[in-house]
SEZAKE-445791 format. One record per residue: chain; x, y negated, z of N, C-alpha, C in turn. Coordinates in pm, whole numbers. Atoms other than C-alpha are relative to their C-alpha. Layout:
<rec 'A' <X Y Z> <X Y Z> <X Y Z>>;
...
This chain:
<rec 'A' <-29 56 -137> <13024 -10964 14244> <-148 51 51>>;
<rec 'A' <87 -33 -47> <12756 -10784 14444> <-27 58 151>>;
<rec 'A' <66 -9 -138> <12623 -10757 14801> <-52 113 39>>;
<rec 'A' <101 -110 -5> <12431 -10407 14738> <-5 75 -99>>;
<rec 'A' <4 -16 79> <12371 -10210 14523> <-161 153 -2>>;
<rec 'A' <127 -166 35> <11963 -9988 14480> <15 85 -90>>;
<rec 'A' <-5 -159 75> <12024 -9656 14353> <-126 10 -66>>;
<rec 'A' <130 -55 71> <11642 -9603 14266> <-78 -163 -31>>;
<rec 'A' <88 111 26> <11430 -9867 14083> <-67 5 35>>;
<rec 'A' <134 60 -87> <11205 -10087 14246> <-131 -22 -160>>;
<rec 'A' <143 3 99> <10842 -10031 13999> <-62 -131 -28>>;
<rec 'A' <55 165 22> <10766 -10431 13978> <-65 10 -84>>;
<rec 'A' <45 -31 84> <10652 -10359 13662> <-211 49 10>>;
<rec 'A' <148 -90 -48> <10378 -10114 13823> <-49 -75 58>>;
<rec 'A' <114 90 -16> <10230 -10412 13976> <-52 -153 -63>>;
<rec 'A' <-108 95 67> <10323 -10673 13767> <-211 -67 0>>;
<rec 'A' <102 110 -49> <9912 -10777 13770> <-75 -28 37>>;
<rec 'A' <57 40 -131> <9819 -10802 14092> <124 -176 54>>;
<rec 'A' <-88 141 -28> <10110 -11061 14119> <-26 -100 -116>>;
<rec 'A' <41 125 120> <10012 -11211 13762> <-114 -85 75>>;
<rec 'A' <87 74 -32> <9683 -11289 13907> <37 -81 73>>;
<rec 'A' <-26 100 -131> <9792 -11477 14228> <62 -92 -77>>;
<rec 'A' <-47 95 133> <10040 -11658 13958> <-151 -129 -44>>;
<rec 'A' <60 46 38> <9695 -11729 13786> <-55 -139 83>>;
<rec 'A' <71 59 -98> <9524 -11858 14076> <56 -127 96>>;
<rec 'A' <-82 104 -94> <9788 -12036 14238> <-21 -167 -103>>;
<rec 'A' <-69 61 135> <9866 -12181 13835> <-145 -113 17>>;
<rec 'A' <124 103 57> <9485 -12337 13870> <-21 -90 93>>;
<rec 'A' <29 89 -91> <9457 -12458 14197> <98 -108 16>>;
<rec 'A' <-170 108 160> <9807 -12703 14017> <-101 -71 35>>;
<rec 'A' <110 79 83> <9554 -12781 13813> <-14 -118 81>>;
<rec 'A' <179 57 -79> <9262 -12866 14019> <34 -68 105>>;
<rec 'A' <-14 101 -28> <9450 -13092 14193> <59 -93 6>>;
<rec 'A' <12 25 66> <9624 -13212 13977> <-96 -95 -43>>;
<rec 'A' <102 85 -12> <9331 -13365 13856> <-117 -117 46>>;
<rec 'A' <77 93 -65> <9105 -13469 14082> <112 -97 94>>;
<rec 'A' <-86 140 -53> <9400 -13640 14318> <159 -82 -40>>;
<rec 'A' <-155 55 81> <9716 -13693 14089> <110 -11 82>>;
<rec 'A' <-137 37 -34> <10036 -13791 14114> <0 -151 154>>;
<rec 'A' <5 118 -19> <10137 -14023 14375> <149 -86 -16>>;
<rec 'A' <-147 -8 98> <10365 -14188 14164> <67 -117 85>>;
<rec 'A' <-58 144 -73> <10623 -14449 14302> <19 -109 -58>>;
<rec 'A' <70 150 50> <10619 -14812 14226> <202 37 -131>>;
<rec 'A' <-82 -31 113> <10957 -14686 13981> <-105 -13 -128>>;
<rec 'A' <63 -42 96> <10653 -14585 13762> <-166 -106 0>>;
<rec 'A' <88 94 22> <10351 -14843 13882> <70 -96 -31>>;
<rec 'A' <-52 167 25> <10580 -15138 13921> <-51 -38 132>>;
<rec 'A' <3 44 -69> <10629 -15342 14210> <155 -54 81>>;
<rec 'A' <-144 52 -106> <10953 -15430 14475> <0 128 100>>;
<rec 'A' <-91 -3 -54> <11232 -15256 14594> <119 -59 177>>;
<rec 'A' <-91 89 -80> <11386 -15394 14956> <70 80 92>>;
<rec 'A' <-43 -61 -101> <11631 -15286 15158> <99 -98 130>>;
<rec 'A' <-33 72 -103> <11661 -15439 15502> <108 48 76>>;
<rec 'A' <-83 -60 -150> <11924 -15411 15788> <6 -62 166>>;
<rec 'A' <-31 116 -141> <11907 -15511 16171> <80 83 78>>;
<rec 'A' <-130 -5 -132> <12092 -15509 16462> <-22 89 41>>;
<rec 'A' <47 -104 -82> <11931 -15249 16635> <-91 104 -66>>;
<rec 'A' <185 -80 161> <11683 -14935 16507> <-101 -76 10>>;
<rec 'A' <170 66 12> <11382 -15089 16361> <-83 66 31>>;
<rec 'A' <111 -3 -92> <11072 -15036 16480> <-95 31 -142>>;
<rec 'A' <36 -70 184> <10926 -14850 16117> <-199 -63 37>>;
<rec 'A' <179 37 -40> <10538 -14914 16278> <5 -152 24>>;
<rec 'A' <-6 55 -39> <10605 -15226 16375> <7 -101 -139>>;
<rec 'A' <-3 24 116> <10685 -15323 16018> <-108 -4 -83>>;
<rec 'A' <92 -38 19> <10449 -15146 15850> <-123 -58 54>>;
<rec 'A' <77 140 -28> <10235 -15394 16005> <-75 -95 -82>>;
<rec 'A' <-22 145 73> <10342 -15691 15898> <-31 34 -146>>;
<rec 'A' <55 41 116> <10296 -15579 15599> <-139 -39 -45>>;
<rec 'A' <143 -46 79> <9961 -15461 15561> <-68 -153 42>>;
<rec 'A' <48 146 -72> <9927 -15831 15742> <2 -54 -110>>;
<rec 'A' <17 107 68> <10007 -15947 15425> <-83 41 -152>>;
<rec 'A' <42 -26 64> <9813 -15764 15242> <19 104 -99>>;
<rec 'A' <-23 -110 65> <9986 -15464 15085> <-74 131 86>>;
<rec 'A' <102 -113 -41> <9763 -15185 15149> <63 125 62>>;
<rec 'A' <-61 -113 -65> <9996 -14856 15195> <136 -51 -63>>;
<rec 'A' <-161 76 -42> <10339 -15065 15238> <78 202 -1>>;
<rec 'A' <-122 -91 -41> <10628 -14743 15244> <129 -25 41>>;
<rec 'A' <-157 32 -69> <10880 -14767 15502> <104 129 43>>;
<rec 'A' <-144 -123 -11> <11163 -14506 15526> <130 -8 20>>;
<rec 'A' <-34 82 -12> <11460 -14576 15674> <163 107 -55>>;
<rec 'A' <-74 -45 108> <11762 -14455 15464> <166 -43 93>>;
<rec 'A' <-202 24 -88> <12228 -14386 15622> <-59 -64 105>>;
<rec 'A' <20 28 -127> <12094 -14489 15948> <-86 -48 48>>;
<rec 'A' <184 32 -69> <11828 -14588 16208> <10 -190 -14>>;
<rec 'A' <-17 159 61> <11892 -14959 16120> <25 -84 -54>>;
<rec 'A' <46 37 161> <11853 -14955 15780> <-156 45 -37>>;
<rec 'A' <180 -28 68> <11487 -14975 15603> <27 -39 -117>>;
<rec 'A' <61 53 139> <11362 -14932 15244> <-125 -26 18>>;
<rec 'A' <135 53 61> <11055 -15073 15150> <-17 -31 -131>>;
<rec 'A' <9 10 182> <10893 -15007 14834> <-156 -43 13>>;
<rec 'A' <112 69 47> <10597 -15215 14750> <-135 -17 -73>>;
<rec 'A' <71 -9 154> <10328 -15184 14492> <26 -165 -44>>;
<rec 'A' <119 124 11> <10167 -15500 14327> <-104 -38 32>>;
<rec 'A' <191 -2 -23> <9909 -15702 14424> <-38 -177 -18>>;
<rec 'A' <42 104 100> <9779 -15959 14281> <-21 -145 72>>;
<rec 'A' <43 168 -80> <9789 -16273 14586> <156 -10 4>>;
<rec 'A' <-185 23 22> <10191 -16211 14547> <20 60 -113>>;
<rec 'A' <-27 15 56> <10352 -16270 14307> <173 121 11>>;
<rec 'A' <-139 -95 -4> <10679 -16018 14156> <128 -85 28>>;
<rec 'A' <-83 36 30> <10939 -16233 14135> <17 -121 172>>;
<rec 'A' <22 8 -107> <10807 -16415 14516> <-52 79 129>>;
<rec 'A' <-7 -150 -83> <10714 -16112 14699> <101 41 113>>;
<rec 'A' <-160 -30 -78> <11023 -16028 14839> <60 -101 93>>;
<rec 'A' <-41 78 -97> <11087 -16386 15003> <-91 26 88>>;
<rec 'A' <98 -23 -105> <10694 -16378 15139> <63 117 155>>;
<rec 'A' <63 -133 -116> <10727 -16030 15305> <165 -16 104>>;
<rec 'A' <-154 17 -100> <11168 -16125 15449> <-58 -90 87>>;
<rec 'A' <68 69 -117> <10996 -16447 15589> <-67 72 63>>;
<rec 'A' <54 -66 -104> <10737 -16275 15767> <57 73 114>>;
<rec 'A' <-50 -38 -132> <10924 -16012 15932> <127 -68 48>>;
<rec 'A' <-87 81 -61> <11212 -16289 16014> <-112 10 63>>;
<rec 'A' <132 133 -115> <10925 -16482 16192> <-25 121 96>>;
<rec 'A' <27 -86 -141> <10807 -16130 16378> <114 31 62>>;
<rec 'A' <-152 -6 -134> <11167 -16093 16518> <-4 -114 48>>;
<rec 'A' <-84 120 -93> <11180 -16435 16631> <104 -120 -2>>;
<rec 'A' <-113 88 103> <11386 -16602 16345> <-57 -37 -85>>;
<rec 'A' <77 74 101> <11373 -16809 16081> <113 -42 -148>>;
<rec 'A' <-82 1 67> <11519 -16810 15760> <54 -143 -63>>;
<rec 'A' <-61 116 66> <11750 -17043 15604> <124 59 -124>>;
<rec 'A' <-76 -19 147> <11918 -17024 15241> <143 -37 18>>;
<rec 'A' <-144 28 -16> <12320 -17028 15239> <-9 20 -191>>;
<rec 'A' <-64 -4 37> <12492 -17051 14943> <197 137 26>>;
<rec 'A' <-139 -93 -100> <12804 -16734 14906> <43 3 -140>>;
<rec 'A' <-137 0 141> <13053 -16638 14638> <-63 173 -36>>;
<rec 'A' <19 -149 52> <12938 -16261 14455> <47 -9 -161>>;
<rec 'A' <-81 -11 137> <13205 -16167 14216> <41 -128 -81>>;
<rec 'A' <-5 188 88> <13294 -16550 14126> <-90 -70 9>>;
<rec 'A' <151 101 56> <12942 -16683 14094> <-45 -62 168>>;
<rec 'A' <63 102 -123> <12796 -16921 14350> <-164 123 -32>>;
<rec 'A' <211 11 -71> <12437 -16768 14496> <-80 0 86>>;
<rec 'A' <77 70 -114> <12197 -16841 14704> <-66 111 37>>;
<rec 'A' <57 -80 -77> <12092 -16636 14990> <-81 -26 123>>;
<rec 'A' <104 60 -204> <11803 -16606 15285> <87 75 85>>;
<rec 'A' <-96 -11 -128> <11975 -16550 15625> <-108 36 106>>;
<rec 'A' <86 -23 -171> <11767 -16433 15935> <68 -40 114>>;
<rec 'A' <-89 -10 -66> <11925 -16570 16225> <-177 -34 141>>;
<rec 'A' <66 42 -209> <11767 -16636 16603> <67 -167 44>>;
<rec 'A' <42 125 -104> <11697 -16962 16789> <212 27 23>>;
<rec 'A' <-170 -28 -55> <12078 -16852 16907> <124 14 -94>>;
<rec 'A' <-80 21 112> <12268 -16843 16534> <20 163 -4>>;
<rec 'A' <-69 -128 57> <12262 -16443 16582> <-60 57 -109>>;
<rec 'A' <132 -100 136> <12129 -16205 16284> <-59 52 61>>;
<rec 'A' <182 -112 18> <11790 -16083 16304> <64 97 -99>>;
<rec 'A' <41 -88 144> <11771 -15933 15981> <65 -66 -146>>;
<rec 'A' <-66 7 134> <11982 -15899 15643> <-71 63 -95>>;
<rec 'A' <-2 -35 101> <11858 -15863 15342> <74 129 -69>>;
<rec 'A' <-76 -111 46> <12043 -15587 15179> <9 -66 -166>>;
<rec 'A' <10 -11 124> <11914 -15583 14809> <-176 -2 -36>>;
<rec 'A' <137 78 64> <11572 -15657 14585> <26 68 -59>>;
<rec 'A' <17 -47 156> <11452 -15448 14262> <-124 -46 6>>;
<rec 'A' <179 -43 5> <11116 -15539 14113> <34 67 -121>>;
<rec 'A' <-44 -114 119> <11035 -15271 13861> <-133 -89 -84>>;
<rec 'A' <199 59 83> <10686 -15457 13643> <-39 144 -85>>;
<rec 'A' <64 -101 69> <10397 -15247 13499> <67 49 -95>>;
<rec 'A' <-6 -35 111> <10552 -15233 13209> <126 46 -49>>;
<rec 'A' <-148 -90 -8> <10892 -15109 13290> <-68 135 68>>;
<rec 'A' <66 -179 -34> <10704 -14807 13475> <-44 78 -83>>;
<rec 'A' <103 -75 66> <10475 -14743 13214> <103 51 -118>>;
<rec 'A' <-28 -58 85> <10733 -14688 12982> <99 85 81>>;
<rec 'A' <-56 -130 -2> <10943 -14484 13208> <-110 128 60>>;
<rec 'A' <137 -170 -7> <10635 -14249 13286> <17 51 -150>>;
<rec 'A' <23 -28 157> <10652 -14236 12857> <128 38 16>>;
<rec 'A' <-106 -84 26> <11002 -14129 12880> <26 128 82>>;
<rec 'A' <14 -162 -64> <10948 -13876 13141> <-18 129 -42>>;
<rec 'A' <30 -73 117> <10770 -13701 12962> <16 54 -130>>;
<rec 'A' <-53 15 167> <10922 -13725 12615> <107 69 4>>;
<rec 'A' <-96 -114 -51> <11205 -13551 12824> <-21 145 36>>;
<rec 'A' <64 -151 2> <11022 -13261 13006> <-57 30 -181>>;
<rec 'A' <71 -60 120> <10865 -13235 12651> <139 83 -76>>;
<rec 'A' <-93 6 61> <11168 -13249 12501> <120 166 8>>;
<rec 'A' <-71 -85 -80> <11355 -12969 12763> <-50 127 -25>>;
<rec 'A' <54 -127 13> <11065 -12705 12696> <10 3 -132>>;
<rec 'A' <-10 -54 161> <11108 -12738 12258> <108 70 48>>;
<rec 'A' <-117 -59 57> <11451 -12673 12264> <52 116 159>>;
<rec 'A' <-52 -116 -91> <11467 -12437 12597> <-79 138 -125>>;
<rec 'A' <43 -142 75> <11178 -12211 12344> <37 35 -148>>;
<rec 'A' <-55 0 201> <11389 -12270 11972> <151 135 70>>;
<rec 'A' <-177 -103 -26> <11730 -12100 12231> <-36 107 -20>>;
<rec 'A' <28 -83 -32> <11516 -11851 12342> <49 75 -119>>;
<rec 'A' <73 -8 129> <11327 -11774 11978> <190 105 -24>>;
<rec 'A' <-82 -84 146> <11717 -11724 11814> <61 46 127>>;
<rec 'A' <-41 -100 -67> <11896 -11538 12131> <-83 149 21>>;
<rec 'A' <67 -138 -36> <11658 -11269 12186> <-102 -33 -122>>;
<rec 'A' <113 -44 112> <11333 -11277 11976> <-140 -92 50>>;
<rec 'A' <119 112 21> <10970 -11516 11968> <-67 98 171>>;
<rec 'A' <62 -38 -164> <10833 -11275 12273> <32 -67 97>>;
<rec 'A' <-47 62 -159> <11088 -11344 12525> <-36 -177 -3>>;
<rec 'A' <17 171 -22> <11087 -11715 12442> <-122 -46 82>>;
<rec 'A' <153 35 -90> <10684 -11748 12522> <-22 54 107>>;
<rec 'A' <48 -71 -175> <10702 -11543 12814> <67 -23 51>>;
<rec 'A' <-143 99 -85> <11037 -11755 12948> <-86 -163 30>>;
<rec 'A' <26 221 -21> <10843 -12111 12873> <-113 35 59>>;
<rec 'A' <182 11 -84> <10518 -11988 13027> <46 -10 140>>;
<rec 'A' <9 -35 -182> <10666 -11865 13342> <89 -162 5>>;
<rec 'A' <-39 167 -30> <10890 -12256 13363> <-141 -32 -22>>;
<rec 'A' <72 74 -32> <10579 -12414 13281> <-103 40 58>>;
<rec 'A' <59 -8 -133> <10416 -12248 13569> <-2 -84 55>>;
<rec 'A' <-120 109 -79> <10706 -12354 13767> <-92 -137 60>>;
<rec 'A' <-10 121 -20> <10669 -12717 13699> <-128 -29 57>>;
<rec 'A' <126 45 -37> <10278 -12727 13737> <-19 57 131>>;
<rec 'A' <29 -53 -187> <10314 -12548 14114> <83 -112 19>>;
<rec 'A' <-85 141 -128> <10550 -12831 14216> <-80 -84 -44>>;
<rec 'A' <105 170 53> <10346 -13124 14056> <-65 57 77>>;
<rec 'A' <83 19 -50> <10076 -12960 14199> <37 14 185>>;
<rec 'A' <-37 0 -186> <10242 -12928 14586> <19 -189 5>>;
<rec 'A' <-8 168 -42> <10301 -13330 14541> <-159 -56 -55>>;
<rec 'A' <91 101 -21> <9955 -13402 14442> <-53 33 118>>;
<rec 'A' <5 -37 -70> <9861 -13155 14687> <-5 -90 139>>;
<rec 'A' <-80 31 -67> <10043 -13293 14946> <52 -194 -18>>;
<rec 'A' <-16 160 57> <10038 -13717 14808> <149 24 30>>;
<rec 'A' <-50 12 -5> <10371 -13672 14822> <74 -108 -97>>;
<rec 'A' <61 94 145> <10539 -13964 14623> <100 74 -76>>;
<rec 'A' <9 -76 116> <10663 -13877 14298> <89 -103 -27>>;
<rec 'A' <-130 128 61> <10979 -14077 14178> <113 58 -102>>;
<rec 'A' <-154 -77 77> <11281 -14020 13933> <40 89 17>>;
<rec 'A' <-42 -125 -73> <11437 -13832 14165> <-47 154 0>>;
<rec 'A' <55 -82 -26> <11237 -13671 14184> <-55 129 -105>>;
<rec 'A' <-20 -49 175> <11128 -13615 13758> <146 88 14>>;
<rec 'A' <-183 10 42> <11538 -13513 13807> <-41 132 17>>;
<rec 'A' <7 -58 -91> <11469 -13267 14028> <-112 141 -99>>;
<rec 'A' <31 -126 111> <11214 -13047 13786> <34 -13 -91>>;
<rec 'A' <-50 -58 150> <11375 -13108 13475> <104 145 9>>;
<rec 'A' <-155 -78 5> <11669 -12914 13672> <-38 130 41>>;
<rec 'A' <63 -89 -57> <11434 -12679 13790> <-45 110 -98>>;
<rec 'A' <68 -70 140> <11326 -12588 13383> <149 56 -19>>;
<rec 'A' <-158 -137 -1> <11726 -12482 13342> <4 62 69>>;
<rec 'A' <-84 -152 -131> <11785 -12326 13678> <-140 109 -30>>;
<rec 'A' <138 -119 81> <11430 -12091 13545> <45 55 -47>>;
<rec 'A' <-75 -81 187> <11589 -12044 13204> <65 37 24>>;
<rec 'A' <-81 -77 -13> <11887 -11942 13339> <-15 169 70>>;
<rec 'A' <41 -147 -63> <11742 -11644 13573> <-99 140 -120>>;
<rec 'A' <5 -147 187> <11543 -11508 13259> <19 17 -115>>;
<rec 'A' <-90 20 111> <11809 -11546 13034> <95 154 47>>;
<rec 'A' <-102 -90 -80> <11997 -11292 13296> <-23 140 -7>>;
<rec 'A' <15 -111 22> <11750 -11038 13297> <-26 22 -75>>;
<rec 'A' <41 -50 152> <11648 -11048 12937> <156 37 -39>>;
<rec 'A' <-158 2 -15> <12015 -11012 12910> <34 159 8>>;
<rec 'A' <-57 -153 -41> <12026 -10659 13124> <-115 61 -78>>;
<rec 'A' <50 -52 93> <11690 -10557 12922> <52 47 -125>>;
<rec 'A' <-112 -46 144> <11917 -10589 12604> <110 160 -2>>;
<rec 'A' <-152 -116 -70> <12160 -10367 12792> <-64 127 -15>>;
<rec 'A' <69 -133 -15> <11936 -10167 12872> <-47 136 -103>>;
<rec 'A' <3 28 216> <11760 -10114 12508> <104 158 -20>>;
<rec 'A' <-111 -37 84> <12126 -9982 12403> <10 137 103>>;
<rec 'A' <-79 -150 -109> <12215 -9738 12749> <-113 119 -37>>;
<rec 'A' <96 -78 -90> <11832 -9601 12822> <-110 43 -103>>;
<rec 'A' <114 -15 126> <11726 -9448 12475> <-123 23 4>>;
<rec 'A' <116 -92 17> <11467 -9243 12594> <-110 -7 149>>;
<rec 'A' <93 99 -107> <11347 -9486 12898> <-74 -59 -47>>;
<rec 'A' <119 78 68> <10987 -9615 12838> <50 -173 12>>;
<rec 'A' <-7 173 -16> <10943 -10029 12837> <47 4 133>>;
<rec 'A' <7 61 -215> <10840 -10063 13198> <119 46 101>>;
<rec 'A' <-132 -97 -135> <11121 -9813 13328> <144 -38 -38>>;
<rec 'A' <-71 54 13> <11356 -10043 13155> <10 -131 46>>;
<rec 'A' <56 111 -66> <11211 -10369 13278> <62 9 131>>;
<rec 'A' <44 -28 -150> <11185 -10226 13618> <193 4 72>>;
<rec 'A' <-157 -23 -49> <11592 -10163 13640> <96 -91 -66>>;
<rec 'A' <-77 93 65> <11711 -10430 13461> <-86 -137 123>>;
<rec 'A' <90 31 -67> <11486 -10629 13710> <87 40 164>>;
<rec 'A' <-23 -12 -115> <11593 -10432 14061> <213 -6 -61>>;
<rec 'A' <-147 3 20> <12018 -10418 13909> <32 -210 22>>;
<rec 'A' <-64 109 12> <12041 -10771 13891> <-66 -124 155>>;
<rec 'A' <66 79 -107> <11849 -10861 14247> <168 12 99>>;
<rec 'A' <-124 158 -78> <12227 -10934 14416> <33 -87 -39>>;
<rec 'A' <15 146 56> <12288 -11125 14178> <-50 -86 7>>;
<rec 'A' <101 92 31> <11984 -11294 14212> <9 -122 167>>;
<rec 'A' <7 45 -165> <12026 -11348 14629> <158 -66 6>>;
<rec 'A' <-152 88 -73> <12399 -11455 14616> <-34 -138 -104>>;
<rec 'A' <-4 117 96> <12345 -11716 14305> <-114 -89 44>>;
<rec 'A' <117 88 -51> <11975 -11881 14444> <47 -14 170>>;
<rec 'A' <1 80 -165> <12094 -11847 14814> <98 -110 26>>;
<rec 'A' <-98 140 -22> <12443 -12055 14760> <-78 -106 -20>>;
<rec 'A' <65 182 33> <12219 -12342 14598> <-127 -34 61>>;
<rec 'A' <89 86 -34> <11980 -12310 14777> <62 -61 140>>;
<rec 'A' <-81 17 -115> <12243 -12355 15100> <8 -118 -30>>;
<rec 'A' <-9 151 -3> <12344 -12698 14923> <-174 -124 -44>>;
<rec 'A' <173 96 24> <11934 -12808 14841> <-21 26 152>>;
<rec 'A' <50 26 -119> <11912 -12767 15238> <45 -111 72>>;
<rec 'A' <-67 120 -33> <12191 -12960 15301> <5 -152 -42>>;
<rec 'A' <-8 142 82> <12071 -13251 15085> <-215 0 48>>;
<rec 'A' <151 25 -103> <11702 -13214 15287> <12 -22 112>>;
<rec 'A' <-16 -1 -121> <11841 -13199 15572> <30 -119 40>>;
<rec 'A' <-88 64 16> <12083 -13454 15557> <-36 -147 -90>>;
<rec 'A' <24 125 124> <12023 -13653 15249> <-66 -147 36>>;
<rec 'A' <120 90 -24> <11787 -13857 15381> <-144 -41 -90>>;
<rec 'A' <154 0 115> <11459 -14033 15218> <19 -45 -146>>;
<rec 'A' <-42 27 178> <11613 -14114 14857> <43 163 -15>>;
<rec 'A' <-1 -178 89> <11702 -13693 14823> <-158 9 101>>;
<rec 'A' <105 -118 -61> <11417 -13560 15055> <-77 57 -100>>;
<rec 'A' <84 -36 54> <11193 -13528 14812> <42 81 -150>>;
<rec 'A' <-163 -59 76> <11474 -13436 14553> <-36 109 4>>;
<rec 'A' <-49 -124 -29> <11546 -13158 14736> <-163 95 7>>;
<rec 'A' <133 -65 3> <11181 -13073 14824> <-5 103 -165>>;
<rec 'A' <-7 -49 138> <11144 -13015 14465> <60 108 -43>>;
<rec 'A' <-83 -111 47> <11411 -12810 14396> <18 172 57>>;
<rec 'A' <4 -100 -108> <11340 -12620 14716> <-179 108 -79>>;
<rec 'A' <158 -33 24> <10965 -12530 14594> <38 86 -187>>;
<rec 'A' <-17 -5 155> <11092 -12486 14204> <137 141 35>>;
<rec 'A' <-80 -127 19> <11384 -12192 14311> <-60 99 -6>>;
<rec 'A' <66 -88 -43> <11162 -12013 14517> <-114 104 -112>>;
<rec 'A' <120 -32 152> <10867 -12010 14193> <75 94 -75>>;
<rec 'A' <-132 -61 93> <11176 -11960 13971> <51 145 25>>;
<rec 'A' <-7 -97 -1> <11257 -11663 14087> <-172 112 -11>>;
<rec 'A' <162 -57 37> <10898 -11549 14151> <-23 71 -162>>;
<rec 'A' <129 19 104> <10780 -11642 13789> <156 63 -121>>;
<rec 'A' <-102 -126 61> <11104 -11462 13638> <62 136 -18>>;
<rec 'A' <-27 -178 -62> <11086 -11132 13807> <-188 28 -97>>;
<rec 'A' <89 -34 -35> <10699 -11103 13798> <-59 -57 -170>>;
<rec 'A' <97 88 142> <10564 -11386 13477> <88 -9 -103>>;
<rec 'A' <-72 -46 97> <10822 -11344 13280> <22 138 -128>>;
<rec 'A' <13 -160 52> <10862 -11030 13239> <-100 60 -31>>;
<rec 'A' <144 -6 -6> <10550 -10912 13305> <-58 -77 -150>>;
<rec 'A' <78 25 140> <10435 -11101 12974> <67 18 -125>>;
<rec 'A' <-29 -54 84> <10702 -10994 12742> <-82 144 35>>;
<rec 'A' <48 -138 49> <10622 -10633 12838> <-138 -37 -49>>;
<rec 'A' <186 -31 75> <10189 -10706 12741> <68 -91 -112>>;
<rec 'A' <55 15 140> <10306 -10896 12441> <99 91 -112>>;
<rec 'A' <-32 -154 82> <10471 -10541 12321> <157 -26 -21>>;
<rec 'A' <-184 36 -10> <10850 -10644 12370> <59 189 -71>>;
<rec 'A' <-66 -108 15> <10996 -10305 12240> <158 42 -86>>;
<rec 'A' <-131 -90 60> <11361 -10129 12148> <38 -76 -164>>;
<rec 'A' <-29 31 123> <11350 -10264 11804> <27 -126 -45>>;
<rec 'A' <43 111 69> <11270 -10651 11838> <208 -70 70>>;
<rec 'A' <-176 54 -40> <11681 -10674 12016> <55 114 -97>>;
<rec 'A' <-184 -137 58> <11905 -10369 11854> <-79 87 -150>>;
<rec 'A' <27 13 134> <11852 -10326 11504> <20 182 -44>>;
<rec 'A' <-54 -187 -10> <11799 -9912 11376> <130 -6 -73>>;
<rec 'A' <-109 -51 85> <12106 -9773 11245> <-57 91 -95>>;
<rec 'A' <25 -36 104> <12058 -9705 10906> <73 138 -60>>;
<rec 'A' <-107 -131 -65> <12152 -9298 10826> <22 -63 -172>>;
<rec 'A' <-111 17 156> <12401 -9282 10483> <-74 85 -107>>;
<rec 'A' <38 -75 79> <12296 -9183 10196> <93 140 -50>>;
<rec 'A' <-120 -105 -20> <12457 -8809 10202> <33 -13 -188>>;
<rec 'A' <-28 1 130> <12432 -8842 9788> <81 -113 -29>>;
<rec 'A' <-129 180 81> <12604 -9213 9763> <-56 -31 -50>>;
<rec 'A' <52 53 95> <12355 -9289 9553> <56 85 -152>>;
<rec 'A' <-44 -99 100> <12525 -9021 9263> <-158 62 -14>>;
<rec 'A' <123 -64 89> <12194 -8909 9040> <17 208 -82>>;
<rec 'A' <-30 -178 59> <12204 -8444 8989> <-54 -25 -117>>;
């Protein structure tokens, strides 16, 4: 399926050096921001408390943030999710508040700020009696309700960070093995350099803007790795096909034709994917926002790296027709007979 077909090949490889210099500078800048500013890790990695609250009317997030700072939380994260009445709090660990009692103190302070008082009632959840804190006004109306509380300890956060890095390295390793088996080691090296280029640039964006790096964002980074590999495989497949068809063409011409002939497919595939990601970015709320941001950056740079980084590095590594197509041995006319 194609939207259009370009009759004349676009000389991508003629400008490969310029684009790779730009890529190298972007990569160095991303590494610089990662080293100097670091990632703004979420409570899943650092440890802390996640609370979901519901107000009867639209919540005043600035007021909530001020109340939390008064309690000693220097950088509390307050965001709405679902509706304007529902608020999610991400609170880091502080020495003055124990993890088990921190949520109770926060709920009591926010309840008092709304002019209510906290009372404890017994409710039945899944057949078990559970004590629950509720916030009522003097007239008995609900002022604030606690929907959910999760506490992540520092050890759990360190374990999640370690597992995340391990997952990233595992993906990289298996991608290299897959490409080396399917194509040749030069293609595997060029593809993995391009993919790591995408990952580091995504992390660089998050370090520069200090966007929250959560488990959802990590999942987005891993998805970008697989997505970018898919684009590289499509181009490499077309290069192998062109080596069979275009016997007299140079390596540069073969690669230019392969990229040009897949442009329509690239626009269809990435365009449809980006439409779905854009819907998550605009309508997914705070929970999916940075996940969609990571995917958007990855899709854009994934297209760029597959064309200008992976293909160019494969060309500079000296890829040739014989790497993918075994030469046909000429048959001995004597058929082994000795005269």
